[in-house]
Every structure is written in structure tokens, then in C-alpha cells.
DODOLUM-250363 format. One record per residue (C-alpha): residue in one letter; x, y, z. Coordinates in steps of 0.5 Angstrom, whole numbers, padded with zeros to 4 digits. Example, Ala and Ser with C-alpha at 12.3 -4.5 7.8 and 13.67 -1.06 7.14 Angstrom:
a, 0025, -0009, 0016
s, 0027, -0002, 0014
This chain:
m, -0061, 0000, -0037
t, -0058, 0001, -0030
e, -0059, 0008, -0027
s, -0053, 0011, -0023
y, -0053, 0015, -0017
d, -0048, 0020, -0015
i, -0048, 0021, -0007
k, -0042, 0025, -0007
m, -0042, 0031, -0003
p, -0042, 0038, -0006
g, -0036, 0043, -0004
p, -0029, 0046, -0006
q, -0025, 0040, -0003
p, -0023, 0034, -0007
l, -0025, 0027, -0006
l, -0021, 0023, -0001
q, -0017, 0018, -0005
v, -0019, 0011, -0001
g, -0015, 0005, -0002
m, -0019, -0001, 0001
v, -0015, -0008, 0001
l, -0019, -0014, -0001
y, -0017, -0021, 0000
p, -0021, -0028, 0000
g, -0024, -0029, 0007
l, -0025, -0022, 0009
t, -0031, -0019, 0013
m, -0036, -0015, 0009
l, -0038, -0011, 0015
d, -0031, -0009, 0016
l, -0030, -0006, 0009
i, -0037, -0004, 0008
g, -0039, 0000, 0015
p, -0033, 0005, 0014
q, -0034, 0005, 0006
n, -0041, 0007, 0007
v, -0039, 0013, 0012
l, -0033, 0016, 0007
a, -0037, 0014, 0001
p, -0040, 0021, 0000
h, -0033, 0025, 0001
a, -0029, 0019, -0003
a, -0026, 0016, -0009
t, -0026, 0009, -0007
h, -0021, 0004, -0010
l, -0023, -0003, -0008
l, -0016, -0007, -0009
w, -0014, -0014, -0010
k, -0008, -0017, -0014
t, -0013, -0018, -0020
r, -0020, -0016, -0022
d, -0023, -0023, -0021
l, -0029, -0023, -0015
v, -0026, -0024, -0008
t, -0031, -0028, -0004
s, -0032, -0025, 0003
d, -0032, -0030, 0010
s, -0040, -0030, 0009
g, -0040, -0032, 0002
v, -0042, -0025, -0001
s, -0037, -0023, -0007
i, -0034, -0017, -0008
q, -0032, -0014, -0015
p, -0025, -0010, -0015
t, -0024, -0004, -0018
a, -0017, -0004, -0019
t, -0011, -0008, -0018
f, -0005, -0007, -0014
r, -0001, -0005, -0020
d, -0007, 0000, -0022
c, -0008, 0003, -0015
p, -0006, 0011, -0015
d, 0001, 0012, -0012
e, -0001, 0016, -0007
l, -0007, 0015, -0002
d, -0011, 0019, 0003
i, -0013, 0013, 0006
l, -0010, 0006, 0006
f, -0015, 0001, 0009
v, -0015, -0006, 0011
p, -0021, -0010, 0014
g, -0021, -0016, 0018
g, -0024, -0023, 0017
i, -0023, -0031, 0017
g, -0018, -0030, 0012
t, -0013, -0026, 0016
a, -0008, -0031, 0017
d, -0007, -0032, 0010
a, -0007, -0025, 0008
m, -0002, -0024, 0014
a, 0003, -0029, 0010
d, 0002, -0027, 0003
q, 0008, -0023, 0001
e, 0005, -0019, -0005
i, 0000, -0016, 0000
l, 0005, -0014, 0005
q, 0009, -0011, 0000
f, 0004, -0007, -0003
l, 0002, -0005, 0004
r, 0009, -0003, 0005
d, 0010, 0001, -0001
r, 0003, 0005, -0001
g, 0003, 0005, 0007
a, 0010, 0009, 0006
r, 0006, 0014, 0002
s, -0001, 0015, 0005
k, -0003, 0020, 0009
y, -0007, 0015, 0014
v, -0006, 0008, 0015
t, -0012, 0005, 0018
s, -0015, -0002, 0019
v, -0022, -0005, 0022
c, -0022, -0011, 0027
t, -0016, -0016, 0025
g, -0014, -0012, 0019
s, -0009, -0009, 0024
l, -0006, -0015, 0024
v, -0004, -0015, 0017
l, -0001, -0008, 0018
a, 0003, -0011, 0023
a, 0005, -0017, 0019
a, 0007, -0011, 0014
g, 0011, -0008, 0019
l, 0007, -0002, 0019
m, 0004, -0002, 0026
q, 0010, -0002, 0030
g, 0012, 0004, 0035
y, 0004, 0006, 0034
k, -0002, 0004, 0039
a, -0007, 0000, 0036
t, -0013, -0004, 0037
t, -0016, -0010, 0034
h, -0022, -0015, 0035
w, -0022, -0017, 0043
a, -0020, -0024, 0041
t, -0014, -0023, 0038
r, -0011, -0017, 0042
h, -0005, -0022, 0044
i, -0003, -0023, 0037
l, -0003, -0016, 0036
e, 0002, -0015, 0042
a, 0006, -0021, 0040
f, 0008, -0016, 0034
g, 0011, -0011, 0039
v, 0005, -0007, 0038
e, 0002, -0003, 0044
c, -0006, -0006, 0044
v, -0011, -0001, 0047
r, -0018, -0004, 0049
a, -0022, 0002, 0045
r, -0027, 0002, 0039
v, -0022, 0007, 0036
v, -0015, 0008, 0037
v, -0012, 0014, 0034
d, -0004, 0015, 0034
r, -0001, 0020, 0029
n, -0003, 0018, 0022
r, -0005, 0011, 0024
i, -0012, 0010, 0026
s, -0015, 0003, 0028
g, -0022, 0000, 0029
g, -0024, -0006, 0034
g, -0028, -0011, 0032
v, -0033, -0011, 0026
t, -0038, -0006, 0028
a, -0033, -0001, 0030
g, -0032, 0000, 0023
i, -0038, 0005, 0023
d, -0035, 0009, 0029
f, -0028, 0008, 0026
g, -0031, 0011, 0019
l, -0034, 0017, 0023
t, -0028, 0019, 0027
l, -0024, 0019, 0021
l, -0029, 0023, 0017
g, -0029, 0028, 0023
l, -0021, 0029, 0023
l, -0021, 0030, 0015
r, -0028, 0033, 0014
g, -0030, 0036, 0020
d, -0034, 0034, 0026
d, -0040, 0037, 0022
a, -0039, 0033, 0016
a, -0039, 0027, 0021
r, -0045, 0029, 0025
l, -0049, 0029, 0018
t, -0047, 0023, 0016
q, -0049, 0019, 0023
l, -0056, 0022, 0022
m, -0056, 0020, 0015
l, -0054, 0013, 0017
e, -0059, 0013, 0023
y, -0053, 0011, 0027
d, -0056, 0010, 0034
p, -0054, 0003, 0036
a, -0059, 0000, 0041
p, -0057, -0007, 0041
p, -0063, -0012, 0043
f, -0058, -0016, 0048
d, -0052, -0014, 0052
a, -0047, -0019, 0050
g, -0042, -0015, 0045
t, -0036, -0015, 0049
p, -0033, -0021, 0053
e, -0034, -0017, 0060
a, -0042, -0017, 0058
a, -0043, -0023, 0055
g, -0040, -0027, 0061
p, -0035, -0033, 0061
e, -0039, -0039, 0058
l, -0041, -0035, 0051
t, -0034, -0032, 0051
q, -0031, -0039, 0051
r, -0035, -0042, 0046
i, -0033, -0036, 0041
l, -0025, -0037, 0043
s, -0026, -0045, 0042
f, -0029, -0043, 0035
l, -0023, -0039, 0033
e, -0018, -0043, 0036
p, -0016, -0046, 0029
l, -0015, -0039, 0026
d, -0012, -0036, 0033
r, -0007, -0042, 0032
t, -0005, -0040, 0025
m, -0004, -0033, 0026
r, 0000, -0034, 0032
k, 0005, -0038, 0028
v, 0005, -0033, 0023
a, 0006, -0027, 0028
a, 0012, -0031, 0031
e, 0015, -0032, 0024
r, 0014, -0025, 0022
s, 0017, -0023, 0029
i, 0023, -0028, 0028
s, 0025, -0025, 0021
a, 0024, -0018, 0023
s, 0029, -0019, 0029
């Protein structure tokens, strides 16, 4: 018999309805970082076209809890992660249509890493400031979005986090807005979120040009595909 655990925070406020979009090739930490922060205060809906397992870009699979059709009509938070599968997600009309539909009714439309590119492809980031992974800022700008170099960017009801590990910062920022700073601080302490990385190589500026170029070379095929999708989406929107 599997034991279940209830980690919901007691209190008078109803649980936040959080819809987290899945797609093949997403980055697990983009999703799990924010979900772990929000979980005690939220009912999380892991959303995909079917209930079939969705495989992340690290090979770990995730079980959706609802389909796009089953998703609640109105969400407090609509969230999109990034990942190696971003280019395909940017061109997937079923994903984009779902995001347009729920994005128009969600209190907050949010992303981490290249998830903001998927939102931009759906037309949900134009007119807002946003951020993304450092290697894809030029693609966000190609959609006409003002890209800000920051771990977390809040612009009205659009909240975006930078690359991968920024998802925890994103989650804490969002939790602070919706449940107050005290709830966010308690969660940070519970997670022992006190980063002290063993290397100073977390940004291009810190890592230096040689390491930065190696990453850009690795990402070049994906970058080329995402630029093509961004160009096509921009033409169709004009």
C-alpha cells in the first residue's frame, strides 16, 4: 500500500489553481522548481493532449494529470516550462490554441526559461516585458517582446523566469505576490534555498567567451529552428 502525503498549507485561502503545460522535451527543473515552491498552496494540473507519459529532455517521464480538454476553464496561474522541445512546442497549433484560450482567462500567465518563447508564439507576450534563457534572448526579441536580463521579470500579470534554476526564484516571487512575503520566506526556509554554487560560471559574463561559445555551438541547431519558427509566426501575425 502506498502512503500518501498531504503537504497543503492550512488556512482560509482556497488553493491556487495552477495549470502547468507539458510537452515532449521539456526541462524537468523548469517545471519542478516552481511546482515544488507552489505545491503547498496549490492544486496542480499537469496538462498535455493525452494522459500518456511525457518524456523530458533528460529522459525522465512525467504523468499528466489532465488533458487540455479537462483543464479547469479558469486558472490562477498558467505556466509553461522551457526545454529542448521548445521549438516543436512553438509550432504546435494545439498547444498554442490552448494557451490562447486559457491565457485570456488566467489571472497570471507565466513561464520559466524558453517557456516564454512558447507564450510569445501564442501571441501572449507582445506588449509585455519578459525574460528567458540567456542564449535565447534574441529569439524573444524577434517576437517583438522587450527582453529584460533578469532572473525574474514581473510585468502586470505576466511573470517570467530566466534559465532553468531561475524557476525557484520565479516560484518564490509568484508565491510572495499571491500569498504574501511570509509564506514565501517560510517556503524558502523549508527548501533550504541558500545557493552557494561551487563554480562561478552561471552566466556568460562569469563563464567567459570560451565556455559560452561551446554552449552556443551545442544549441545552434535548436537556435536555428526556433529562429525560423519565430520568423514565421511574426510574418503570420503581421
